PyMOL commands that place a pseudoatom at each C-alpha (Angstrom):
pseudoatom trace, name=CA, resn=MET, resi=1, chain=A, elem=C, hetatm=0, pos=[13.972, -0.139, 17.176]
pseudoatom trace, name=CA, resn=SER, resi=2, chain=A, elem=C, hetatm=0, pos=[13.791, -2.204, 14.023]
pseudoatom trace, name=CA, resn=ASP, resi=3, chain=A, elem=C, hetatm=0, pos=[15.795, -5.375, 13.630]
pseudoatom trace, name=CA, resn=PHE, resi=4, chain=A, elem=C, hetatm=0, pos=[15.485, -5.471, 9.836]
pseudoatom trace, name=CA, resn=THR, resi=5, chain=A, elem=C, hetatm=0, pos=[18.752, -5.811, 7.927]
pseudoatom trace, name=CA, resn=LEU, resi=6, chain=A, elem=C, hetatm=0, pos=[19.960, -3.195, 5.492]
pseudoatom trace, name=CA, resn=HIS, resi=7, chain=A, elem=C, hetatm=0, pos=[21.391, -5.695, 3.043]
pseudoatom trace, name=CA, resn=THR, resi=8, chain=A, elem=C, hetatm=0, pos=[24.364, -5.159, 0.810]
pseudoatom trace, name=CA, resn=LYS, resi=9, chain=A, elem=C, hetatm=0, pos=[25.118, -7.220, -2.257]
pseudoatom trace, name=CA, resn=GLU, resi=10, chain=A, elem=C, hetatm=0, pos=[27.318, -9.391, -0.051]
pseudoatom trace, name=CA, resn=THR, resi=11, chain=A, elem=C, hetatm=0, pos=[24.664, -10.072, 2.627]
pseudoatom trace, name=CA, resn=ALA, resi=12, chain=A, elem=C, hetatm=0, pos=[21.564, -10.272, 0.424]
pseudoatom trace, name=CA, resn=PRO, resi=13, chain=A, elem=C, hetatm=0, pos=[19.922, -13.543, -0.554]
pseudoatom trace, name=CA, resn=GLU, resi=14, chain=A, elem=C, hetatm=0, pos=[21.261, -14.827, -3.876]
pseudoatom trace, name=CA, resn=ALA, resi=15, chain=A, elem=C, hetatm=0, pos=[18.031, -14.004, -5.743]
pseudoatom trace, name=CA, resn=ALA, resi=16, chain=A, elem=C, hetatm=0, pos=[18.265, -10.368, -4.615]
pseudoatom trace, name=CA, resn=LYS, resi=17, chain=A, elem=C, hetatm=0, pos=[21.799, -9.754, -5.885]
pseudoatom trace, name=CA, resn=PRO, resi=18, chain=A, elem=C, hetatm=0, pos=[20.867, -8.922, -9.507]
pseudoatom trace, name=CA, resn=LEU, resi=19, chain=A, elem=C, hetatm=0, pos=[18.020, -6.765, -8.185]
pseudoatom trace, name=CA, resn=ILE, resi=20, chain=A, elem=C, hetatm=0, pos=[20.503, -4.838, -6.047]
pseudoatom trace, name=CA, resn=ASP, resi=21, chain=A, elem=C, hetatm=0, pos=[22.579, -4.312, -9.194]
pseudoatom trace, name=CA, resn=ASN, resi=22, chain=A, elem=C, hetatm=0, pos=[19.429, -2.929, -10.880]
pseudoatom trace, name=CA, resn=SER, resi=23, chain=A, elem=C, hetatm=0, pos=[18.886, -0.502, -7.995]
pseudoatom trace, name=CA, resn=VAL, resi=24, chain=A, elem=C, hetatm=0, pos=[22.470, 0.727, -7.999]
pseudoatom trace, name=CA, resn=SER, resi=25, chain=A, elem=C, hetatm=0, pos=[22.332, 1.148, -11.769]
pseudoatom trace, name=CA, resn=ALA, resi=26, chain=A, elem=C, hetatm=0, pos=[19.062, 3.108, -11.586]
pseudoatom trace, name=CA, resn=PHE, resi=27, chain=A, elem=C, hetatm=0, pos=[19.852, 5.297, -8.573]
pseudoatom trace, name=CA, resn=GLY, resi=28, chain=A, elem=C, hetatm=0, pos=[23.649, 5.418, -8.414]
pseudoatom trace, name=CA, resn=MET, resi=29, chain=A, elem=C, hetatm=0, pos=[23.396, 3.914, -4.922]
pseudoatom trace, name=CA, resn=LEU, resi=30, chain=A, elem=C, hetatm=0, pos=[21.497, 1.221, -3.056]
pseudoatom trace, name=CA, resn=PRO, resi=31, chain=A, elem=C, hetatm=0, pos=[18.525, 3.009, -1.475]
pseudoatom trace, name=CA, resn=ASN, resi=32, chain=A, elem=C, hetatm=0, pos=[17.881, 1.832, 2.075]
pseudoatom trace, name=CA, resn=LEU, resi=33, chain=A, elem=C, hetatm=0, pos=[14.342, 0.823, 1.086]
pseudoatom trace, name=CA, resn=HIS, resi=34, chain=A, elem=C, hetatm=0, pos=[15.772, -1.565, -1.502]
pseudoatom trace, name=CA, resn=ALA, resi=35, chain=A, elem=C, hetatm=0, pos=[18.351, -2.797, 1.021]
pseudoatom trace, name=CA, resn=VAL, resi=36, chain=A, elem=C, hetatm=0, pos=[15.501, -3.750, 3.365]
pseudoatom trace, name=CA, resn=MET, resi=37, chain=A, elem=C, hetatm=0, pos=[13.350, -5.236, 0.595]
pseudoatom trace, name=CA, resn=ALA, resi=38, chain=A, elem=C, hetatm=0, pos=[16.265, -7.438, -0.514]
pseudoatom trace, name=CA, resn=GLU, resi=39, chain=A, elem=C, hetatm=0, pos=[15.361, -9.743, 2.391]
pseudoatom trace, name=CA, resn=ALA, resi=40, chain=A, elem=C, hetatm=0, pos=[12.354, -10.777, 0.258]
pseudoatom trace, name=CA, resn=PRO, resi=41, chain=A, elem=C, hetatm=0, pos=[13.635, -10.749, -3.335]
pseudoatom trace, name=CA, resn=THR, resi=42, chain=A, elem=C, hetatm=0, pos=[10.131, -11.107, -4.767]
pseudoatom trace, name=CA, resn=LEU, resi=43, chain=A, elem=C, hetatm=0, pos=[9.059, -7.928, -2.955]
pseudoatom trace, name=CA, resn=LEU, resi=44, chain=A, elem=C, hetatm=0, pos=[12.069, -6.008, -4.267]
pseudoatom trace, name=CA, resn=GLU, resi=45, chain=A, elem=C, hetatm=0, pos=[11.477, -7.277, -7.796]
pseudoatom trace, name=CA, resn=GLY, resi=46, chain=A, elem=C, hetatm=0, pos=[7.779, -6.406, -7.642]
pseudoatom trace, name=CA, resn=TYR, resi=47, chain=A, elem=C, hetatm=0, pos=[8.585, -2.945, -6.347]
pseudoatom trace, name=CA, resn=GLN, resi=48, chain=A, elem=C, hetatm=0, pos=[11.159, -2.340, -9.078]
pseudoatom trace, name=CA, resn=VAL, resi=49, chain=A, elem=C, hetatm=0, pos=[8.692, -3.421, -11.766]
pseudoatom trace, name=CA, resn=LEU, resi=50, chain=A, elem=C, hetatm=0, pos=[5.907, -1.216, -10.378]
pseudoatom trace, name=CA, resn=HIS, resi=51, chain=A, elem=C, hetatm=0, pos=[8.282, 1.753, -10.063]
pseudoatom trace, name=CA, resn=LYS, resi=52, chain=A, elem=C, hetatm=0, pos=[9.249, 1.373, -13.717]
pseudoatom trace, name=CA, resn=LEU, resi=53, chain=A, elem=C, hetatm=0, pos=[5.599, 1.052, -14.743]
pseudoatom trace, name=CA, resn=ALA, resi=54, chain=A, elem=C, hetatm=0, pos=[4.586, 4.094, -12.675]
pseudoatom trace, name=CA, resn=GLN, resi=55, chain=A, elem=C, hetatm=0, pos=[7.060, 6.138, -14.690]
pseudoatom trace, name=CA, resn=GLU, resi=56, chain=A, elem=C, hetatm=0, pos=[5.486, 4.813, -17.909]
pseudoatom trace, name=CA, resn=THR, resi=57, chain=A, elem=C, hetatm=0, pos=[1.951, 5.916, -17.030]
pseudoatom trace, name=CA, resn=SER, resi=58, chain=A, elem=C, hetatm=0, pos=[0.225, 8.747, -18.853]
pseudoatom trace, name=CA, resn=PHE, resi=59, chain=A, elem=C, hetatm=0, pos=[0.917, 11.118, -15.941]
pseudoatom trace, name=CA, resn=ASN, resi=60, chain=A, elem=C, hetatm=0, pos=[3.381, 13.958, -16.473]
pseudoatom trace, name=CA, resn=ALA, resi=61, chain=A, elem=C, hetatm=0, pos=[6.059, 14.702, -13.846]
pseudoatom trace, name=CA, resn=GLU, resi=62, chain=A, elem=C, hetatm=0, pos=[3.807, 16.952, -11.753]
pseudoatom trace, name=CA, resn=GLU, resi=63, chain=A, elem=C, hetatm=0, pos=[0.874, 14.552, -11.848]
pseudoatom trace, name=CA, resn=LEU, resi=64, chain=A, elem=C, hetatm=0, pos=[3.070, 11.564, -10.990]
pseudoatom trace, name=CA, resn=THR, resi=65, chain=A, elem=C, hetatm=0, pos=[4.490, 13.521, -8.065]
pseudoatom trace, name=CA, resn=VAL, resi=66, chain=A, elem=C, hetatm=0, pos=[0.959, 14.363, -6.891]
pseudoatom trace, name=CA, resn=VAL, resi=67, chain=A, elem=C, hetatm=0, pos=[-0.032, 10.692, -6.945]
pseudoatom trace, name=CA, resn=TRP, resi=68, chain=A, elem=C, hetatm=0, pos=[3.142, 9.473, -5.227]
pseudoatom trace, name=CA, resn=GLN, resi=69, chain=A, elem=C, hetatm=0, pos=[3.252, 12.184, -2.572]
pseudoatom trace, name=CA, resn=ALA, resi=70, chain=A, elem=C, hetatm=0, pos=[-0.477, 12.245, -1.804]
pseudoatom trace, name=CA, resn=ILE, resi=71, chain=A, elem=C, hetatm=0, pos=[-0.214, 8.548, -0.939]
pseudoatom trace, name=CA, resn=ASN, resi=72, chain=A, elem=C, hetatm=0, pos=[3.099, 8.933, 0.911]
pseudoatom trace, name=CA, resn=VAL, resi=73, chain=A, elem=C, hetatm=0, pos=[1.707, 11.749, 3.080]
pseudoatom trace, name=CA, resn=GLU, resi=74, chain=A, elem=C, hetatm=0, pos=[-1.591, 9.930, 3.656]
pseudoatom trace, name=CA, resn=HIS, resi=75, chain=A, elem=C, hetatm=0, pos=[0.353, 6.858, 4.779]
pseudoatom trace, name=CA, resn=ALA, resi=76, chain=A, elem=C, hetatm=0, pos=[2.659, 9.088, 6.880]
pseudoatom trace, name=CA, resn=CYS, resi=77, chain=A, elem=C, hetatm=0, pos=[5.776, 7.536, 5.354]
pseudoatom trace, name=CA, resn=HIS, resi=78, chain=A, elem=C, hetatm=0, pos=[8.837, 9.092, 6.989]
pseudoatom trace, name=CA, resn=TYR, resi=79, chain=A, elem=C, hetatm=0, pos=[11.083, 7.632, 4.262]
pseudoatom trace, name=CA, resn=CYS, resi=80, chain=A, elem=C, hetatm=0, pos=[9.121, 8.084, 1.021]
pseudoatom trace, name=CA, resn=VAL, resi=81, chain=A, elem=C, hetatm=0, pos=[8.129, 11.725, 1.511]
pseudoatom trace, name=CA, resn=PRO, resi=82, chain=A, elem=C, hetatm=0, pos=[11.779, 12.882, 1.614]
pseudoatom trace, name=CA, resn=ALA, resi=83, chain=A, elem=C, hetatm=0, pos=[12.812, 10.444, -1.128]
pseudoatom trace, name=CA, resn=HIS, resi=84, chain=A, elem=C, hetatm=0, pos=[10.042, 11.610, -3.451]
pseudoatom trace, name=CA, resn=THR, resi=85, chain=A, elem=C, hetatm=0, pos=[10.849, 15.215, -2.619]
pseudoatom trace, name=CA, resn=GLY, resi=86, chain=A, elem=C, hetatm=0, pos=[14.323, 14.604, -4.015]
pseudoatom trace, name=CA, resn=ILE, resi=87, chain=A, elem=C, hetatm=0, pos=[12.909, 12.688, -6.971]
pseudoatom trace, name=CA, resn=ALA, resi=88, chain=A, elem=C, hetatm=0, pos=[10.431, 15.510, -7.695]
pseudoatom trace, name=CA, resn=LYS, resi=89, chain=A, elem=C, hetatm=0, pos=[13.248, 18.058, -7.630]
pseudoatom trace, name=CA, resn=SER, resi=90, chain=A, elem=C, hetatm=0, pos=[15.262, 15.918, -10.055]
pseudoatom trace, name=CA, resn=MET, resi=91, chain=A, elem=C, hetatm=0, pos=[12.169, 15.788, -12.302]
pseudoatom trace, name=CA, resn=LYS, resi=92, chain=A, elem=C, hetatm=0, pos=[12.034, 19.630, -12.204]
pseudoatom trace, name=CA, resn=VAL, resi=93, chain=A, elem=C, hetatm=0, pos=[8.673, 19.748, -10.398]
pseudoatom trace, name=CA, resn=ARG, resi=94, chain=A, elem=C, hetatm=0, pos=[7.849, 23.213, -9.057]
pseudoatom trace, name=CA, resn=ASP, resi=95, chain=A, elem=C, hetatm=0, pos=[8.952, 23.845, -5.463]
pseudoatom trace, name=CA, resn=ASP, resi=96, chain=A, elem=C, hetatm=0, pos=[5.563, 25.337, -4.493]
pseudoatom trace, name=CA, resn=LEU, resi=97, chain=A, elem=C, hetatm=0, pos=[3.796, 22.136, -5.588]
pseudoatom trace, name=CA, resn=ILE, resi=98, chain=A, elem=C, hetatm=0, pos=[6.303, 19.980, -3.704]
pseudoatom trace, name=CA, resn=GLU, resi=99, chain=A, elem=C, hetatm=0, pos=[5.743, 22.003, -0.515]
pseudoatom trace, name=CA, resn=GLU, resi=100, chain=A, elem=C, hetatm=0, pos=[1.945, 21.979, -0.847]
pseudoatom trace, name=CA, resn=LEU, resi=101, chain=A, elem=C, hetatm=0, pos=[2.068, 18.185, -1.103]
pseudoatom trace, name=CA, resn=ARG, resi=102, chain=A, elem=C, hetatm=0, pos=[4.506, 17.756, 1.799]
pseudoatom trace, name=CA, resn=ASN, resi=103, chain=A, elem=C, hetatm=0, pos=[2.336, 20.014, 3.986]
pseudoatom trace, name=CA, resn=ASP, resi=104, chain=A, elem=C, hetatm=0, pos=[-0.901, 18.283, 2.914]
pseudoatom trace, name=CA, resn=GLU, resi=105, chain=A, elem=C, hetatm=0, pos=[-2.347, 21.565, 1.687]
pseudoatom trace, name=CA, resn=ALA, resi=106, chain=A, elem=C, hetatm=0, pos=[-4.868, 22.226, -1.059]
pseudoatom trace, name=CA, resn=LEU, resi=107, chain=A, elem=C, hetatm=0, pos=[-2.951, 22.514, -4.316]
pseudoatom trace, name=CA, resn=SER, resi=108, chain=A, elem=C, hetatm=0, pos=[-2.956, 25.896, -6.028]
pseudoatom trace, name=CA, resn=ASP, resi=109, chain=A, elem=C, hetatm=0, pos=[-3.489, 24.206, -9.405]
pseudoatom trace, name=CA, resn=SER, resi=110, chain=A, elem=C, hetatm=0, pos=[-7.152, 23.140, -9.488]
pseudoatom trace, name=CA, resn=LYS, resi=111, chain=A, elem=C, hetatm=0, pos=[-6.657, 20.214, -11.901]
pseudoatom trace, name=CA, resn=LEU, resi=112, chain=A, elem=C, hetatm=0, pos=[-3.820, 18.814, -9.793]
pseudoatom trace, name=CA, resn=ASN, resi=113, chain=A, elem=C, hetatm=0, pos=[-5.900, 19.362, -6.650]
pseudoatom trace, name=CA, resn=THR, resi=114, chain=A, elem=C, hetatm=0, pos=[-8.708, 17.293, -8.193]
pseudoatom trace, name=CA, resn=LEU, resi=115, chain=A, elem=C, hetatm=0, pos=[-6.145, 14.583, -8.941]
pseudoatom trace, name=CA, resn=LYS, resi=116, chain=A, elem=C, hetatm=0, pos=[-4.923, 14.694, -5.334]
pseudoatom trace, name=CA, resn=ASP, resi=117, chain=A, elem=C, hetatm=0, pos=[-8.487, 14.514, -3.992]
pseudoatom trace, name=CA, resn=THR, resi=118, chain=A, elem=C, hetatm=0, pos=[-9.211, 11.514, -6.208]
pseudoatom trace, name=CA, resn=VAL, resi=119, chain=A, elem=C, hetatm=0, pos=[-5.995, 9.741, -5.160]
pseudoatom trace, name=CA, resn=LEU, resi=120, chain=A, elem=C, hetatm=0, pos=[-6.956, 10.251, -1.514]
pseudoatom trace, name=CA, resn=ALA, resi=121, chain=A, elem=C, hetatm=0, pos=[-10.518, 9.072, -2.169]
pseudoatom trace, name=CA, resn=VAL, resi=122, chain=A, elem=C, hetatm=0, pos=[-9.225, 5.882, -3.826]
pseudoatom trace, name=CA, resn=THR, resi=123, chain=A, elem=C, hetatm=0, pos=[-6.706, 5.334, -1.007]
pseudoatom trace, name=CA, resn=ARG, resi=124, chain=A, elem=C, hetatm=0, pos=[-9.068, 6.034, 1.893]
pseudoatom trace, name=CA, resn=GLY, resi=125, chain=A, elem=C, hetatm=0, pos=[-12.026, 4.280, 0.300]
pseudoatom trace, name=CA, resn=ARG, resi=126, chain=A, elem=C, hetatm=0, pos=[-10.015, 1.247, -0.767]
pseudoatom trace, name=CA, resn=GLY, resi=127, chain=A, elem=C, hetatm=0, pos=[-11.240, 1.763, -4.316]
pseudoatom trace, name=CA, resn=ASN, resi=128, chain=A, elem=C, hetatm=0, pos=[-14.751, 2.837, -3.354]
pseudoatom trace, name=CA, resn=VAL, resi=129, chain=A, elem=C, hetatm=0, pos=[-15.086, 6.397, -4.666]
pseudoatom trace, name=CA, resn=ASP, resi=130, chain=A, elem=C, hetatm=0, pos=[-18.349, 8.333, -4.744]
pseudoatom trace, name=CA, resn=SER, resi=131, chain=A, elem=C, hetatm=0, pos=[-19.786, 9.545, -8.031]
pseudoatom trace, name=CA, resn=ALA, resi=132, chain=A, elem=C, hetatm=0, pos=[-19.297, 13.241, -7.188]
pseudoatom trace, name=CA, resn=GLN, resi=133, chain=A, elem=C, hetatm=0, pos=[-15.524, 12.731, -6.851]
pseudoatom trace, name=CA, resn=LEU, resi=134, chain=A, elem=C, hetatm=0, pos=[-15.383, 10.687, -10.038]
pseudoatom trace, name=CA, resn=ASP, resi=135, chain=A, elem=C, hetatm=0, pos=[-17.396, 13.356, -11.886]
pseudoatom trace, name=CA, resn=ALA, resi=136, chain=A, elem=C, hetatm=0, pos=[-14.938, 16.029, -10.705]
pseudoatom trace, name=CA, resn=PHE, resi=137, chain=A, elem=C, hetatm=0, pos=[-12.017, 13.842, -11.846]
pseudoatom trace, name=CA, resn=TYR, resi=138, chain=A, elem=C, hetatm=0, pos=[-13.467, 13.336, -15.319]
pseudoatom trace, name=CA, resn=THR, resi=139, chain=A, elem=C, hetatm=0, pos=[-14.541, 16.991, -15.610]
pseudoatom trace, name=CA, resn=ALA, resi=140, chain=A, elem=C, hetatm=0, pos=[-10.930, 17.989, -14.845]
pseudoatom trace, name=CA, resn=GLY, resi=141, chain=A, elem=C, hetatm=0, pos=[-9.920, 16.122, -18.001]
pseudoatom trace, name=CA, resn=TYR, resi=142, chain=A, elem=C, hetatm=0, pos=[-8.818, 12.774, -16.621]
pseudoatom trace, name=CA, resn=LYS, resi=143, chain=A, elem=C, hetatm=0, pos=[-10.023, 9.481, -18.081]
pseudoatom trace, name=CA, resn=HIS, resi=144, chain=A, elem=C, hetatm=0, pos=[-10.528, 5.888, -16.947]
pseudoatom trace, name=CA, resn=GLN, resi=145, chain=A, elem=C, hetatm=0, pos=[-6.896, 5.189, -17.843]
pseudoatom trace, name=CA, resn=GLN, resi=146, chain=A, elem=C, hetatm=0, pos=[-5.617, 7.638, -15.230]
pseudoatom trace, name=CA, resn=LEU, resi=147, chain=A, elem=C, hetatm=0, pos=[-8.038, 6.333, -12.607]
pseudoatom trace, name=CA, resn=LEU, resi=148, chain=A, elem=C, hetatm=0, pos=[-6.668, 2.825, -13.136]
pseudoatom trace, name=CA, resn=GLU, resi=149, chain=A, elem=C, hetatm=0, pos=[-3.078, 4.105, -13.154]
pseudoatom trace, name=CA, resn=ILE, resi=150, chain=A, elem=C, hetatm=0, pos=[-3.709, 5.532, -9.679]
pseudoatom trace, name=CA, resn=ILE, resi=151, chain=A, elem=C, hetatm=0, pos=[-4.325, 1.949, -8.553]
pseudoatom trace, name=CA, resn=LEU, resi=152, chain=A, elem=C, hetatm=0, pos=[-1.011, 0.818, -10.052]
pseudoatom trace, name=CA, resn=ILE, resi=153, chain=A, elem=C, hetatm=0, pos=[0.864, 3.553, -8.217]
pseudoatom trace, name=CA, resn=LEU, resi=154, chain=A, elem=C, hetatm=0, pos=[-1.066, 2.916, -5.000]
pseudoatom trace, name=CA, resn=ALA, resi=155, chain=A, elem=C, hetatm=0, pos=[0.076, -0.722, -5.141]
pseudoatom trace, name=CA, resn=GLN, resi=156, chain=A, elem=C, hetatm=0, pos=[3.677, 0.466, -5.515]
pseudoatom trace, name=CA, resn=LYS, resi=157, chain=A, elem=C, hetatm=0, pos=[3.322, 2.867, -2.583]
pseudoatom trace, name=CA, resn=VAL, resi=158, chain=A, elem=C, hetatm=0, pos=[1.711, 0.259, -0.321]
pseudoatom trace, name=CA, resn=MET, resi=159, chain=A, elem=C, hetatm=0, pos=[4.773, -1.899, -0.875]
pseudoatom trace, name=CA, resn=SER, resi=160, chain=A, elem=C, hetatm=0, pos=[7.219, 0.855, 0.030]
pseudoatom trace, name=CA, resn=ASN, resi=161, chain=A, elem=C, hetatm=0, pos=[5.244, 2.739, 2.688]
pseudoatom trace, name=CA, resn=TYR, resi=162, chain=A, elem=C, hetatm=0, pos=[4.331, -0.386, 4.632]
pseudoatom trace, name=CA, resn=THR, resi=163, chain=A, elem=C, hetatm=0, pos=[7.853, -1.788, 4.387]
pseudoatom trace, name=CA, resn=ASN, resi=164, chain=A, elem=C, hetatm=0, pos=[9.225, 1.481, 5.735]
pseudoatom trace, name=CA, resn=HIS, resi=165, chain=A, elem=C, hetatm=0, pos=[6.775, 1.466, 8.644]
pseudoatom trace, name=CA, resn=LEU, resi=166, chain=A, elem=C, hetatm=0, pos=[7.691, -2.092, 9.603]
pseudoatom trace, name=CA, resn=ALA, resi=167, chain=A, elem=C, hetatm=0, pos=[11.436, -1.691, 9.100]
pseudoatom trace, name=CA, resn=GLU, resi=168, chain=A, elem=C, hetatm=0, pos=[11.771, 1.920, 10.291]
pseudoatom trace, name=CA, resn=THR, resi=169, chain=A, elem=C, hetatm=0, pos=[13.940, 2.392, 7.227]
pseudoatom trace, name=CA, resn=PRO, resi=170, chain=A, elem=C, hetatm=0, pos=[16.534, 5.125, 7.718]
pseudoatom trace, name=CA, resn=VAL, resi=171, chain=A, elem=C, hetatm=0, pos=[16.329, 7.993, 5.229]
pseudoatom trace, name=CA, resn=ASP, resi=172, chain=A, elem=C, hetatm=0, pos=[19.149, 7.908, 2.686]
pseudoatom trace, name=CA, resn=GLU, resi=173, chain=A, elem=C, hetatm=0, pos=[21.860, 10.542, 3.036]
pseudoatom trace, name=CA, resn=PRO, resi=174, chain=A, elem=C, hetatm=0, pos=[20.943, 12.419, -0.196]
pseudoatom trace, name=CA, resn=PHE, resi=175, chain=A, elem=C, hetatm=0, pos=[17.364, 12.855, 1.062]
pseudoatom trace, name=CA, resn=LYS, resi=176, chain=A, elem=C, hetatm=0, pos=[18.072, 13.809, 4.682]
pseudoatom trace, name=CA, resn=GLN, resi=177, chain=A, elem=C, hetatm=0, pos=[17.874, 17.469, 3.677]
pseudoatom trace, name=CA, resn=PHE, resi=178, chain=A, elem=C, hetatm=0, pos=[14.186, 16.823, 2.901]
pseudoatom trace, name=CA, resn=GLU, resi=179, chain=A, elem=C, hetatm=0, pos=[13.333, 15.000, 6.144]
pseudoatom trace, name=CA, resn=TRP, resi=180, chain=A, elem=C, hetatm=0, pos=[9.650, 15.069, 6.980]
pseudoatom trace, name=CA, resn=SER, resi=181, chain=A, elem=C, hetatm=0, pos=[7.315, 14.014, 9.752]
pseudoatom trace, name=CA, resn=PRO, resi=182, chain=A, elem=C, hetatm=0, pos=[3.529, 13.928, 9.729]
pseudoatom trace, name=CA, resn=LYS, resi=183, chain=A, elem=C, hetatm=0, pos=[1.580, 16.790, 11.241]
for i in range(1, 183): cmd.bond("trace and resi %d" % i, "trace and resi %d" % (i + 1))
show_as sticks, trace
zoom trace
């Protein structure tokens, strides 16, 4: 069992208090991930910045969901898969795509499947991706910009997925309906 604290604004370090306000403002609640990250205010701030930047990438809602969830599932994150399921639903992402990602299945949309394969190649290869995968990515219509944006989002997901593994972060109430465990 984890001994990490789920901070509140009252228990958080002083530097984390405005960051907690940012989280509550953005999500209408303090997500448990952010409550854990508050222990290290620089981590919470970095995560918030990367989350904002991920949403400003050139990826549309479906593509962003593919990148986030491919990494979450690959990292077997018990917290982020349900959270990003809820986020995807709020972004009006198709239910069939959400389920394919959660179940680590080939995606029915070939362009999105190429994106998923490339995300996994970057993640598993630690940035070393073979030319055949890169050719498929570019042939699907993606550019260098999107390849580099995958790295941005991967950095964000490393922060959250690894924190959740270490802290055994409990899934937030709104996302419990989407609970998930790796196959």
